C-alpha positions as CSV (number, residue, x, y, z in Angstrom):
1,M,0.0,0.0,0.0
2,Q,1.0,3.7,-0.5
3,I,1.0,6.3,2.2
4,E,-1.7,8.2,0.5
5,D,-3.9,5.2,0.5
6,I,-3.5,4.7,4.2
7,K,-3.9,8.2,5.0
8,E,-7.4,8.1,3.2
9,L,-8.4,5.0,5.1
10,V,-7.6,6.5,8.5
11,Q,-9.1,9.7,7.7
12,G,-12.6,8.0,6.7
13,S,-12.4,6.0,10.1
14,D,-11.7,9.2,12.1
15,S,-14.6,11.2,10.8
16,A,-17.0,8.2,11.4
17,T,-15.8,7.8,15.0
18,D,-14.8,11.3,16.1
19,T,-17.6,12.2,18.2
20,T,-17.8,9.0,20.1
21,R,-14.0,9.2,20.7
22,T,-14.3,12.7,22.1
23,E,-17.1,11.7,24.4
24,A,-15.1,8.7,25.6
25,G,-11.8,10.7,25.9
26,E,-13.6,13.0,28.2
27,M,-14.6,10.2,30.4
28,L,-11.0,8.9,30.7
29,V,-10.1,12.5,32.0
30,F,-13.2,12.6,34.2
31,A,-12.4,9.2,35.8
32,H,-8.6,9.7,36.3
33,L,-7.8,13.4,36.3
34,S,-10.4,16.0,37.0
35,Q,-14.2,16.1,37.1
36,Y,-14.3,19.8,36.3
37,D,-13.7,20.7,32.7
38,D,-13.3,24.2,31.3
39,E,-16.9,24.7,30.4
40,F,-18.3,23.6,33.8
41,S,-15.7,25.2,35.7
42,S,-16.4,28.6,34.2
43,S,-20.1,28.6,35.3
44,L,-19.4,27.4,38.9
45,Q,-19.6,30.1,41.6
46,T,-18.1,28.3,44.5
47,E,-14.6,29.0,45.6
48,F,-14.0,25.5,46.8
49,R,-14.2,22.8,44.1
50,G,-14.0,19.4,45.7
51,Q,-14.2,15.9,44.0
52,F,-16.4,13.4,46.0
53,D,-16.4,10.2,43.6
54,L,-19.5,8.1,44.0
55,I,-18.7,6.1,41.0
56,K,-15.1,5.0,41.8
57,P,-16.1,2.2,44.4
58,K,-18.7,0.7,41.8
59,R,-16.1,0.9,39.1
60,N,-13.5,-0.9,41.4
61,R,-16.1,-3.5,42.4
62,I,-16.9,-4.4,38.8
63,L,-13.3,-4.5,37.8
64,S,-12.4,-6.9,40.8
65,E,-15.3,-9.2,39.7
66,L,-14.0,-9.2,36.1
67,W,-10.5,-10.0,37.4
68,A,-11.9,-12.7,39.8
69,N,-13.9,-14.5,37.1
70,P,-11.4,-14.6,34.3
71,V,-12.3,-16.1,31.0
72,S,-11.1,-19.5,30.2
73,V,-10.2,-20.3,26.6
74,A,-10.4,-23.9,25.3
75,F,-9.7,-25.2,21.8
76,K,-11.7,-27.9,20.1
77,P,-9.9,-29.7,17.2
78,E,-11.6,-29.6,13.7
79,D,-10.8,-30.4,10.2
80,G,-8.2,-33.1,11.0
81,A,-6.6,-31.4,13.9
82,D,-5.3,-33.5,16.7
83,A,-6.9,-33.7,20.3
84,D,-3.4,-33.8,21.9
85,A,-2.3,-30.8,20.0
86,A,-5.5,-29.0,21.0
87,E,-4.5,-29.6,24.6
88,V,-1.0,-28.4,24.1
89,L,-2.2,-25.2,22.3
90,E,-4.4,-24.5,25.2
91,G,-1.6,-25.0,27.7
92,L,0.5,-22.6,25.6
93,F,-2.1,-20.0,25.4
94,R,-2.5,-20.1,29.2
95,A,1.2,-19.8,29.8
96,D,1.6,-16.9,27.5
97,M,-1.5,-15.0,28.8
98,T,-0.1,-15.5,32.4
99,N,2.9,-13.5,31.6
100,S,0.7,-10.8,30.0
101,D,-1.4,-9.6,33.0
102,E,-0.7,-5.9,32.5
103,A,-2.3,-6.1,29.0
104,I,-5.5,-7.6,30.1
105,E,-5.6,-5.3,33.3
106,T,-5.1,-2.2,31.0
107,A,-7.7,-3.3,28.5
108,L,-10.4,-4.0,31.3
109,Q,-9.8,-0.7,33.0
110,E,-10.3,1.3,29.7
111,Q,-13.2,-0.8,28.8
112,L,-14.8,0.2,32.2
113,D,-13.9,3.7,32.2
114,C,-14.7,4.9,28.7
115,G,-16.1,1.9,26.9
116,F,-13.1,0.8,24.8
117,G,-9.7,-1.0,25.7
118,A,-7.5,-3.1,23.6
119,F,-4.2,-5.2,23.5
120,R,-2.2,-6.8,20.9
121,F,-0.2,-9.9,20.2
122,V,3.5,-9.7,19.1
123,T,6.0,-12.5,18.6
124,E,9.6,-12.5,20.2
125,Y,12.5,-15.0,20.3
126,E,12.4,-17.2,23.3
127,S,16.3,-16.8,23.8
128,R,18.0,-13.6,23.7
129,F,21.4,-15.1,24.0
130,D,21.5,-18.2,21.9
131,D,21.7,-17.0,18.4
132,M,21.0,-20.5,17.0
133,N,17.7,-20.6,18.7
134,N,14.9,-19.4,16.3
135,V,12.0,-20.6,18.3
136,Q,9.5,-17.8,18.9
137,R,6.8,-17.2,21.5
138,I,3.7,-15.0,21.5
139,R,3.2,-12.2,24.0
140,A,0.3,-9.9,24.7
141,E,1.3,-6.2,24.8
142,P,-0.9,-3.5,26.4
143,I,-2.1,-0.5,24.3
144,N,-2.6,2.5,26.6
145,E,-5.3,5.1,25.9
146,A,-6.9,2.8,23.0
147,N,-9.8,5.0,22.5
148,N,-7.5,7.8,21.5
149,T,-4.8,5.8,19.6
150,V,-6.5,2.7,17.8
151,Y,-8.6,3.2,14.7
152,W,-10.5,0.3,12.8
153,D,-11.7,-0.2,9.4
154,D,-15.0,2.0,9.4
155,N,-16.5,-0.9,7.3
156,S,-16.3,-3.6,9.9
157,K,-19.6,-4.2,11.7
158,R,-18.7,-6.8,14.3
159,K,-18.0,-6.2,17.8
160,D,-14.7,-8.3,17.8
161,K,-13.6,-6.8,14.5
162,S,-12.8,-9.9,13.0
163,D,-14.2,-8.7,9.8
164,S,-12.0,-5.6,9.8
165,R,-9.4,-5.4,6.9
166,W,-7.1,-2.9,8.6
167,C,-6.2,-1.4,11.9
168,L,-4.0,1.5,13.2
169,I,-2.3,2.3,16.4
170,I,-0.7,5.6,17.0
171,T,2.4,5.5,19.1
172,S,4.1,8.7,20.5
173,Y,7.8,9.0,21.0
174,T,10.1,11.7,22.0
175,P,12.5,12.6,19.2
176,S,15.4,10.8,21.1
177,G,13.0,7.8,21.8
178,W,12.1,7.7,18.0
179,K,15.8,7.6,17.0
180,R,16.4,4.7,19.5
181,Y,13.4,2.7,18.1
182,C,14.7,3.1,14.6
183,K,18.1,1.8,15.5
184,E,16.6,-1.2,17.3
185,N,14.2,-2.0,14.5
186,G,16.7,-1.4,11.5
187,I,14.9,1.8,10.2
188,N,16.9,4.2,8.3
189,Y,16.5,7.9,9.2
190,E,18.3,11.1,8.7
191,A,20.0,12.2,11.9
192,N,19.4,15.8,11.5
193,K,15.8,15.6,10.1
194,E,13.0,15.3,12.5
195,P,10.1,13.2,11.1
196,S,6.7,14.7,10.7
197,S,3.8,12.9,12.8
198,F,1.5,10.6,11.0
199,K,-1.5,11.8,13.1
200,S,-1.9,13.2,16.6
201,P,-3.9,11.3,19.1
202,E,-7.5,12.5,20.0
203,A,-7.4,15.1,22.6
204,T,-10.0,16.7,24.8
205,N,-10.8,20.3,25.6
206,S,-9.7,19.9,29.3
207,W,-7.1,22.2,30.6
208,T,-5.5,19.1,32.2
209,M,-4.6,17.5,28.9
210,R,-2.6,20.5,27.4
211,T,1.1,19.8,27.5
212,N,4.0,21.4,25.8
213,T,6.1,18.2,25.5
214,K,7.2,17.6,21.9
215,T,6.5,14.2,20.5
216,V,6.6,12.4,17.2
217,D,3.5,10.4,16.6
218,I,4.1,7.4,14.5
219,G,1.4,5.1,12.9
220,E,1.6,1.2,13.1
221,F,-0.7,0.0,10.2
222,Y,-1.9,-3.6,10.0
223,H,-3.5,-4.6,6.8
224,K,-5.1,-7.9,5.9
225,T,-5.6,-9.0,2.2
226,K,-7.0,-12.2,0.9
227,K,-5.1,-14.5,-1.4
228,R,-6.1,-17.4,-3.4
229,K,-3.7,-20.2,-3.2
230,K,-3.6,-23.5,-5.2
231,V,-3.8,-26.7,-3.2
232,V,-2.5,-29.9,-4.8
233,M,-3.7,-33.2,-3.4
234,Y,-1.5,-36.4,-3.6
235,E,-2.3,-40.1,-2.8
236,D,0.2,-43.0,-2.3
237,P,-0.4,-46.6,-3.5
238,L,-2.0,-47.5,0.1
239,G,-4.4,-44.9,-0.3
240,E,-3.1,-42.3,2.2
241,S,-3.6,-38.8,0.9
242,K,-1.7,-35.6,1.5
243,S,-2.2,-31.9,0.3
244,F,0.3,-29.2,-0.1
245,Y,0.2,-25.5,-1.3
246,M,1.6,-25.1,-4.7
247,D,4.6,-23.1,-3.5
248,E,5.4,-25.8,-0.9
249,I,5.6,-28.6,-3.5
250,K,9.2,-27.9,-4.4
251,D,10.3,-28.6,-0.7
252,V,8.6,-31.9,-0.6
253,Q,9.0,-33.3,-4.0
254,E,11.7,-35.9,-3.3
255,E,9.6,-37.1,-0.5
256,L,6.5,-37.5,-2.8
257,D,8.7,-39.5,-5.2
258,D,10.2,-41.9,-2.7
259,G,6.6,-42.6,-1.4
260,G,5.2,-43.3,-4.8
261,Y,2.6,-40.4,-4.6
262,I,0.7,-39.3,-7.5
263,Q,-1.6,-36.2,-7.9
264,V,-5.1,-36.8,-7.7
265,G,-6.7,-33.4,-7.6
266,E,-6.3,-29.7,-6.8
267,K,-8.4,-26.8,-5.6
268,Y,-8.1,-23.3,-4.6
269,K,-8.2,-22.0,-1.1
270,D,-8.5,-18.4,0.2
271,R,-6.0,-17.4,2.8
272,Y,-5.3,-14.0,4.5
273,V,-1.9,-12.5,4.7
274,V,-1.3,-9.7,7.4
275,K,1.4,-7.0,6.8
276,K,2.5,-4.2,9.2
277,Y,3.5,-0.8,7.8
278,I,5.5,1.7,10.2
279,L,4.5,5.2,9.0
280,T,5.5,8.7,9.5
281,G,3.6,11.7,8.1
282,E,5.6,11.5,5.0
283,D,6.4,7.9,4.0
284,I,6.4,4.2,4.9
285,V,9.6,3.5,6.7
286,K,9.2,-0.3,7.2
287,T,7.1,-3.1,6.1
288,S,6.9,-6.6,7.6
289,K,4.8,-9.7,7.6
290,I,2.9,-10.6,10.6
291,A,2.3,-14.3,11.7
292,G,-1.2,-15.7,11.3
293,E,-4.1,-14.9,9.2
294,N,-5.7,-12.1,11.7
295,I,-5.0,-8.6,12.6
296,P,-3.4,-9.1,16.2
297,V,-5.1,-6.3,17.8
298,I,-7.9,-7.5,20.3
299,P,-10.7,-4.8,21.1
300,V,-12.5,-4.9,24.4
301,Y,-15.8,-2.9,24.4
302,G,-17.9,-1.9,27.3
303,D,-21.5,-0.5,26.2
304,W,-21.3,-0.9,22.6
305,A,-23.9,-0.2,19.8
306,F,-24.6,1.1,16.3
307,V,-26.9,3.9,16.2
308,E,-28.0,5.3,12.6
309,G,-24.6,4.1,11.5
310,R,-22.6,5.6,13.9
311,E,-20.5,3.3,16.2
312,I,-20.9,4.1,20.0
313,W,-19.1,2.8,23.0
314,R,-19.5,4.0,26.5
315,G,-18.2,3.0,30.0
316,I,-19.7,3.4,33.6
317,Y,-18.8,7.0,33.9
318,Y,-20.8,8.2,30.9
319,D,-24.2,7.8,32.3
320,A,-23.3,8.7,35.8
321,Q,-21.3,11.9,35.1
322,D,-24.2,14.4,35.5
323,A,-25.3,13.0,38.9
324,Q,-21.6,12.9,39.9
325,R,-21.0,16.6,39.0
326,L,-24.1,17.8,40.6
327,H,-23.0,15.9,43.8
328,N,-19.6,17.6,43.6
329,F,-21.4,21.0,43.2
330,Q,-23.6,20.4,46.3
331,M,-20.7,19.3,48.5
332,S,-18.5,22.1,47.4
333,Y,-21.5,24.7,48.0
334,I,-22.1,23.3,51.5
335,A,-18.2,23.4,52.0
336,D,-18.2,27.3,51.1
337,I,-21.1,28.0,53.3
338,V,-19.4,26.2,56.4
339,A,-16.0,27.9,55.5
340,K,-17.2,31.3,54.7
341,G,-20.3,31.6,57.1
342,P,-20.1,33.2,60.6
343,R,-19.7,31.1,63.9
344,E,-22.0,31.8,66.7
345,K,-21.0,34.8,68.6
346,P,-22.4,36.9,71.4
347,I,-23.6,40.5,70.8
348,F,-23.0,43.0,73.6
349,A,-23.4,46.7,73.9
350,P,-20.0,48.6,74.1
351,E,-20.9,49.7,77.6
352,Q,-21.3,46.3,78.9
353,I,-17.7,45.2,78.3
354,Q,-16.1,48.6,78.2
355,G,-12.5,47.9,79.8
356,F,-12.8,44.1,79.5
357,E,-12.7,43.9,75.7
358,W,-9.5,41.9,75.8
359,M,-11.3,39.0,77.6
360,Y,-13.6,38.8,74.6
361,S,-10.9,39.1,71.8
362,L,-9.6,36.0,70.0
363,S,-6.5,35.8,72.3
364,G,-8.6,36.0,75.3
365,A,-10.7,33.2,74.3
366,D,-7.6,31.1,73.6
367,N,-6.6,31.8,77.1
368,N,-9.6,30.0,78.4
369,Y,-10.6,32.1,81.2
370,P,-12.7,30.4,83.9
371,Y,-15.1,33.4,83.8
372,L,-15.5,36.7,81.8
373,L,-16.3,40.2,83.4
374,Q,-19.0,42.5,82.4
375,N,-20.1,45.9,83.6
376,V,-23.3,46.2,85.5
377,K,-23.6,49.9,85.3
378,N,-22.4,52.6,82.8
379,T,-20.6,55.6,83.7
380,Q,-23.7,57.5,84.7
381,G,-24.6,54.7,87.2
382,E,-27.5,53.4,85.1
383,A,-28.0,49.5,85.2
384,L,-26.9,47.6,82.1
385,P,-28.6,44.6,80.9
386,L,-26.7,41.3,82.1
387,G,-25.5,38.9,79.3
388,P,-25.4,39.5,75.7
389,V,-28.3,41.2,74.0
390,G,-28.2,38.7,71.2
391,Y,-26.4,36.1,69.1
392,M,-25.0,35.7,65.7
393,Q,-26.3,32.5,64.5
394,N,-24.4,29.6,62.7
395,P,-25.0,29.2,59.1
396,T,-28.0,26.7,58.3
397,L,-27.9,24.4,55.2
398,P,-30.7,24.8,52.8
399,Q,-33.3,22.0,53.0
400,A,-33.2,21.6,49.4
401,S,-29.6,20.8,49.3
402,A,-29.8,18.1,51.9
403,G,-32.6,16.4,49.9
404,L,-30.6,16.7,46.6
405,L,-27.6,15.3,48.3
406,E,-29.4,12.0,48.7
407,L,-31.0,12.1,45.2
408,T,-27.6,12.5,43.5
409,R,-26.3,9.7,45.4
410,Q,-29.3,7.5,44.4
411,S,-29.0,8.7,40.9
412,V,-25.5,7.3,40.6
413,N,-26.5,4.1,42.3
414,D,-29.2,3.7,39.7
415,V,-26.8,3.8,36.7
416,T,-23.8,2.1,38.2
417,G,-25.5,-0.5,40.6
418,G,-25.8,-0.3,44.4
419,N,-23.6,-2.4,46.8
420,V,-24.7,-5.2,48.7
421,D,-24.9,-4.3,52.3
422,M,-22.7,-7.2,53.7
423,P,-23.0,-6.2,57.4
424,A,-26.8,-6.6,57.2
425,M,-26.2,-9.7,55.2
426,M,-24.4,-11.2,58.1
427,N,-27.5,-11.0,60.3
428,S,-28.3,-14.5,61.6
429,Q,-32.1,-14.1,60.3
430,V,-30.8,-13.7,56.8
431,T,-30.6,-17.0,55.1
432,E,-27.8,-18.3,52.8
433,G,-30.2,-18.0,49.8
434,Q,-31.0,-14.3,50.2
435,V,-27.4,-13.8,50.4
436,Q,-26.8,-15.6,47.1
437,A,-29.9,-13.9,45.6
438,A,-28.6,-10.5,46.4
439,Q,-25.1,-11.4,45.1
440,A,-26.6,-12.7,41.9
441,A,-28.5,-9.4,41.3
442,Q,-25.4,-7.5,41.7
443,N,-23.5,-9.7,39.4
444,M,-26.0,-8.9,36.7
445,E,-24.6,-5.4,36.6
446,T,-21.3,-6.6,35.4
447,F,-22.9,-8.9,32.8
448,I,-22.6,-6.4,29.8
449,Y,-18.9,-6.0,30.6
450,Q,-18.3,-9.7,31.5
451,N,-19.9,-10.7,28.1
452,N,-18.0,-8.4,25.8
453,Y,-14.7,-9.4,27.7
454,Q,-15.6,-13.0,27.0
455,L,-16.2,-12.2,23.3
456,A,-12.8,-10.5,23.0
457,M,-11.0,-13.4,24.5
458,K,-12.7,-15.7,22.0
459,Q,-11.2,-13.5,19.2
460,A,-7.9,-13.6,21.0
461,G,-8.0,-17.3,21.0
462,R,-8.6,-17.5,17.3
463,V,-5.7,-14.9,16.6
464,Y,-3.4,-16.9,18.9
465,A,-4.0,-20.2,17.4
466,S,-3.4,-18.7,13.9
467,M,-0.2,-17.2,14.9
468,A,1.0,-20.4,16.9
469,A,0.3,-22.4,13.8
470,E,2.6,-20.4,11.8
471,I,5.6,-20.0,14.2
472,K,5.4,-23.3,16.1
473,D,6.2,-25.4,12.8
474,I,9.5,-27.2,13.9
475,P,9.9,-29.9,16.5
476,H,11.1,-28.4,19.8
477,E,10.2,-28.6,23.6
478,V,7.8,-26.2,24.9
479,S,6.5,-25.2,28.3
480,I,2.8,-25.3,29.0
481,Q,0.8,-24.4,32.0
482,N,-1.9,-26.5,33.6
483,E,-5.2,-25.2,34.9
484,D,-3.8,-25.3,38.5
485,G,-0.9,-23.0,37.5
486,S,1.7,-25.7,37.5
487,E,3.9,-26.1,34.4
488,K,5.4,-28.9,32.5
489,S,7.6,-29.3,29.5
490,I,6.4,-31.3,26.4
491,M,7.8,-32.0,22.9
492,L,6.0,-30.2,20.2
493,M,5.8,-32.0,16.8
494,E,7.6,-35.2,18.0
495,S,8.3,-37.8,15.5
496,V,7.2,-41.4,16.3
497,L,7.1,-44.7,14.4
498,D,3.6,-46.2,14.2
499,M,4.2,-50.0,14.8
500,E,1.0,-51.0,13.0
501,T,1.6,-49.2,9.7
502,G,5.3,-48.8,10.0
503,E,5.1,-45.1,9.0
504,E,6.3,-42.1,10.8
505,T,3.7,-40.0,12.8
506,I,3.8,-36.5,14.1
507,L,2.4,-36.1,17.5
508,R,1.0,-32.8,18.9
509,D,1.2,-30.7,15.6
510,I,-0.6,-27.5,16.0
511,S,-0.1,-26.5,12.7
512,K,-2.3,-29.1,11.1
513,G,-6.1,-28.5,10.9
514,T,-8.1,-25.9,12.6
515,F,-9.2,-25.4,16.3
516,K,-12.7,-24.1,17.3
517,V,-12.4,-21.6,20.2
518,I,-14.6,-22.1,23.2
519,T,-14.8,-19.6,26.2
520,S,-16.1,-20.0,29.5
521,T,-16.2,-17.7,32.6
522,G,-15.9,-18.5,36.3
523,P,-14.1,-18.1,39.5
524,N,-10.3,-18.3,39.0
525,Y,-8.5,-21.6,40.2
526,T,-7.5,-20.0,43.5
527,T,-11.1,-19.2,44.4
528,Q,-12.3,-22.7,43.4
529,R,-9.5,-24.3,45.4
530,D,-10.2,-22.3,48.5
531,K,-13.9,-23.3,48.2
532,T,-13.0,-26.8,47.7
533,R,-10.7,-26.8,50.7
534,T,-13.6,-25.5,53.0
535,I,-16.0,-28.1,51.7
536,M,-13.4,-31.1,52.1
537,Q,-12.4,-29.9,55.7
538,D,-16.1,-29.7,56.6
539,L,-16.8,-33.2,55.1
540,A,-13.8,-34.7,56.8
541,E,-15.0,-33.5,60.3
542,S,-18.5,-34.7,59.6
543,Q,-17.5,-38.1,58.3
544,R,-14.5,-38.8,60.5
545,G,-13.5,-42.6,60.6
546,T,-15.6,-43.4,57.5
547,E,-14.2,-44.2,54.1
548,I,-15.8,-40.9,52.8
549,G,-14.0,-39.0,55.6
550,N,-10.8,-40.4,54.9
551,M,-11.1,-39.7,51.0
552,A,-12.2,-35.9,52.1
553,T,-8.9,-35.7,54.3
554,L,-6.8,-36.6,51.2
555,H,-8.5,-34.2,49.1
556,Y,-8.1,-31.6,51.5
557,L,-4.3,-32.3,51.8
558,M,-4.2,-32.1,47.9
559,T,-5.4,-28.4,48.2
560,L,-2.6,-27.1,50.7
561,D,-0.2,-24.7,49.3
562,G,1.8,-23.4,52.0
563,P,5.4,-24.0,52.9
564,Q,6.5,-27.5,53.8
565,T,3.4,-29.0,52.5
566,S,4.7,-30.5,49.2
567,G,5.2,-33.9,51.1
568,L,1.7,-34.0,52.2
569,R,0.4,-33.1,48.8
570,E,2.4,-35.8,47.2
571,Y,1.3,-38.4,49.8
572,A,-2.4,-37.6,49.2
573,R,-2.0,-37.6,45.5
574,E,-0.5,-41.1,45.7
575,Q,-3.2,-42.4,48.0
576,L,-6.1,-41.1,45.8
577,M,-4.3,-42.7,42.7
578,I,-4.3,-46.0,44.5
579,M,-7.8,-45.6,45.4
580,G,-8.7,-44.9,41.8
581,Q,-10.1,-41.4,42.5
582,I,-7.7,-39.5,40.2
583,E,-6.0,-40.6,37.1
584,P,-2.4,-40.4,36.5
585,E,-1.5,-37.1,34.7
586,D,1.5,-38.4,32.7
587,E,3.8,-41.4,32.2
588,E,5.8,-40.7,35.4
589,D,2.7,-40.9,37.4
590,Q,1.6,-44.1,35.8
591,A,5.1,-45.7,36.3
592,K,4.9,-44.6,40.0
593,L,1.3,-46.0,40.4
594,D,2.4,-49.4,38.8
595,Q,5.4,-49.6,41.2
596,I,3.2,-49.1,44.2
597,M,0.6,-51.7,43.2
598,Q,3.5,-54.2,42.4
599,E,4.8,-53.6,46.0
600,Q,1.4,-54.0,47.4
601,Q,0.9,-57.4,45.5
602,A,4.2,-58.8,46.7
603,N,3.4,-57.9,50.2
604,Q,0.2,-59.8,50.1
605,Q,1.8,-63.1,49.0
606,P,2.8,-65.5,51.9
607,D,6.3,-66.0,52.7
608,P,7.3,-69.9,51.9
609,N,9.2,-70.0,55.0
610,M,6.3,-68.9,57.0
611,V,4.1,-71.4,55.2
612,L,6.7,-74.2,56.2
613,A,6.6,-73.2,59.7
614,Q,2.7,-73.1,60.0
615,A,2.7,-76.7,58.5
616,E,5.3,-78.0,61.2
617,Q,3.1,-76.3,63.9
618,A,0.0,-77.9,62.5
619,K,1.7,-81.4,62.5
620,A,2.5,-81.0,66.1
621,D,-0.8,-79.8,66.9
622,A,-2.4,-82.9,65.3
623,S,0.0,-85.2,67.4
624,M,-1.0,-83.5,70.6
625,L,-4.6,-83.9,69.7
626,S,-4.3,-87.4,69.1
627,A,-2.6,-88.1,72.4
628,Q,-5.3,-86.2,74.0
629,V,-8.2,-88.1,72.3
630,K,-6.5,-91.4,73.5
631,Q,-6.4,-90.1,77.1
632,Q,-10.0,-89.1,76.9
633,G,-10.9,-92.6,75.6
634,V,-9.3,-94.3,78.6
635,Q,-11.1,-92.1,81.1
636,I,-14.4,-92.9,79.2
637,D,-13.6,-96.5,79.6
638,A,-13.0,-96.0,83.3
639,Y,-16.4,-94.2,83.6
640,E,-18.1,-97.0,81.7
641,A,-16.6,-99.9,84.0
642,E,-17.8,-97.7,87.0
643,T,-21.3,-97.5,85.6
644,S,-21.4,-101.3,85.1
645,R,-20.3,-101.8,88.6
646,I,-22.8,-99.4,90.1
647,K,-25.6,-101.2,88.1
648,A,-24.6,-104.4,89.6
649,V,-24.7,-103.2,93.2
650,S,-28.0,-101.3,92.8
651,A,-30.9,-103.0,94.4
652,T,-33.9,-101.4,92.5
653,G,-34.6,-100.6,89.0
654,K,-35.1,-97.0,89.8
655,D,-31.6,-96.5,91.2
656,Q,-30.2,-98.3,88.1
657,A,-32.0,-95.9,85.8
658,A,-30.7,-92.9,87.7
659,I,-27.2,-94.2,87.7
660,A,-27.5,-95.1,84.0
661,K,-28.6,-91.4,83.1
662,T,-25.7,-90.1,85.2
663,A,-23.2,-92.3,83.4
664,S,-24.6,-91.2,80.0
665,E,-24.5,-87.5,80.8
666,I,-20.9,-87.9,82.0
667,K,-19.8,-89.7,78.7
668,G,-21.7,-87.2,76.7
669,N,-19.9,-84.1,78.2
670,E,-16.6,-85.9,77.9
671,L,-17.3,-86.6,74.1
672,D,-18.4,-82.9,73.5
673,A,-15.2,-81.8,75.1
674,I,-13.2,-84.0,73.0
675,Q,-14.9,-82.8,69.8
676,K,-14.5,-79.0,70.7
677,M,-10.8,-79.6,71.2
678,A,-10.5,-81.3,67.9
679,Q,-12.0,-78.4,66.1
680,T,-9.8,-76.1,67.9
681,F,-6.5,-77.9,66.8
682,M,-7.9,-78.5,63.4
683,S,-8.6,-74.8,62.6
684,P,-5.2,-73.5,61.7
685,P,-4.3,-76.0,59.0
686,Q,-7.9,-75.5,57.5
687,R,-7.3,-71.7,57.4
688,M,-3.8,-72.2,55.9
689,Q,-5.2,-74.3,53.1
C-alpha cells in the first residue's frame, strides 16, 4: 500500500468515530484526572471545588469481579486437527497469557472507564542469547489509551473486529525515543531531520490534558488481504492422501517421489496475509509480515452499539457523570457555606464590656478564662443588661441541598448499581439463599462487561491459534501451563514410528487442521481451590472415621499450598491414585502407580518359610490332639466300668435308671469336650489351606 492510500482510510475512520472518541476521551479525563472541565468550571460560583467520587467504588467492584472471574479459553480440534495438539495449544495460550497480565488489566480498566480498551499480540524469540535458537513465542502487549490511539476499518460491523481489513495504532515518541526505536528495528532515518507525525492522538478540551512536550506520533498500520492459493492433493499406493500448497511442493517433491505419491486433484483455498507498515507523516519507513491470518489487535468494548450508522461505545462513567457533577457541586457549595459563614457569637453593647474587651478577643478566648467580666452599670450609674443582648447564628444548610445530596447519590447508584450491604447480610436471620440472591442481582450489573470481555477473549484465542500454527512449525520442547498454574515441558511435533503401519507419525502438531475456540467464565483457580478446601475440611470432620471422611481428608491435603506442604500433597496424591479417585497425569505418574501396586501385591503373597513353619506347627498340634483323644478314651472306659459296677450293686430298677442316666451324661459331656478340642486344633491347618 501507498502512504496516501493509508491516510485516506484512516481519515474516513476518524470522521466516522470522532464524536464517540471525544466523548469517551472526556470520560478518561473525568475518571482519572479531573471532574471539572473548562466549560463546567467557568459557570461554577463556589470558591471550593472538591471531588467526591461516588462512581469509583462501583467501578472498582466491577473491575475486581472481572478479574476474579477470568475467561477460560479452550480449543476444540476440527478439520483433521489432533486432540493432543489442542491440549498443548491450550496450555501454551494459558502460559503466554499468564505472563501478560498487564495487557489484560489495562484493557479491562479502559473498557470500564470509557467503553473501549485493547491489547495486541506480538512475537519474540524465546532466547535472547542463543543466536542459533530461532524458536519464537507469543506475548500480549498493552495498548494504553486505546480509545484515542486505535482506529479500525470503518466498514467492519462486528464487535470483535474479526471482519476488519485494517487497524491503526498511533504510538508517540520523544525525538530521542524515536531515534532509538529506529536503531533497534533497522529503520533508516536522517539524524538531522525530525520526521513529521503521521497523526496526532485524539485530545479533549480539558486544561488538564494540555502539554508542551514535543512528540513524534508514528502510525503502526496492520493490513489484511485475501489471497487465493492453489492446493495440490496427492495419494500413495496404499490410499493415504496428502495435500500441499503449490509453493510448498518443491520442498517436498523428493519425499513424494520416494513414497510413490501421485497427484489426484487440486483446488483453490482463500488465505489471508497480514502486513504491518511503520508510518511517519511523509512515508512508509518499514514493512513486515505478521504471523497468522488475523490482525493481532484485540478490542474490548463496554456498552457498544450502532445507532444510525454511528458506532458508539461507553463506559460506567458516561451515564453517571451528570449526577456525579451535581454531587460535587452540592458538596462544594456546602463546604463554602461552612467555611465562609459566621460562627455563633454573642452580641454586647459597648458599655457592657468596656474595659474588658481583651477578655472577649480571640487571644482572650484562647486563654480559656474560667469566667468573663461584664459591667453592670454605665458611667452614669445606670444599670446595664446582664449577658449578651443577642447572638450571631451559625449558618444553616438549605433544605433543598440536603435532599438533593441524597437524590444525586441515588441517581449514581441507579446507573452504576448499588452495593450489597454485607454487614446487614451477616445478620443471623438472613438466609444463605437471600445472600446468594443479592449477590446474583449485583453480578447482573457486570454482565455487559463480562460478556464483551468473553467475546474479546474468543477472538484472542482465534488470533493466537493462527499465529502459533505459523511460528510453532518445527519440533522443539515447549513449556505449557496446567489449569492449576503448574507447568510442565512437552515435545511439540514429536516424530514417532507407528508400529501398526510402519510409518512415521507426528504427534502434537498444532499447525495441522483448525481449532474451534470455546470460552467460559467462572471463578479463578485460587477461588475454586479455597472453596473446595473448605468443603473437604467440613466433610472430613463430619465423616471422621469413615471411608468418605478419609477420602475428604486426602482431597483437603491436595489443596494445601503453604510452605512445607509438598510432602503432604504428594502423599495424598499417591493415595488417591491407588484408590482410583484420580487418574495419573503423565507417564511418570503411571510408572509410580504401577510400582506401588506391584509392591502391594508382593506384600500380600505368603512367605514360603512362614508356610513351612505353619505346616510343622499344624503337624505338632495334630499329634498332641491324638494323644489327648487317647487319654480321653481311657477316661471314658473308666467311667463305663464304674457305671457297670454301680448297676450291679444297685438294688432297685429306679436306682439303676438314675445311675445309667448319670453315666450317660458324663460320657456325653466328655465326648463334647473332645470334639471341641479337635475343632480347635484343626482350625489352623484349615485356614492355611
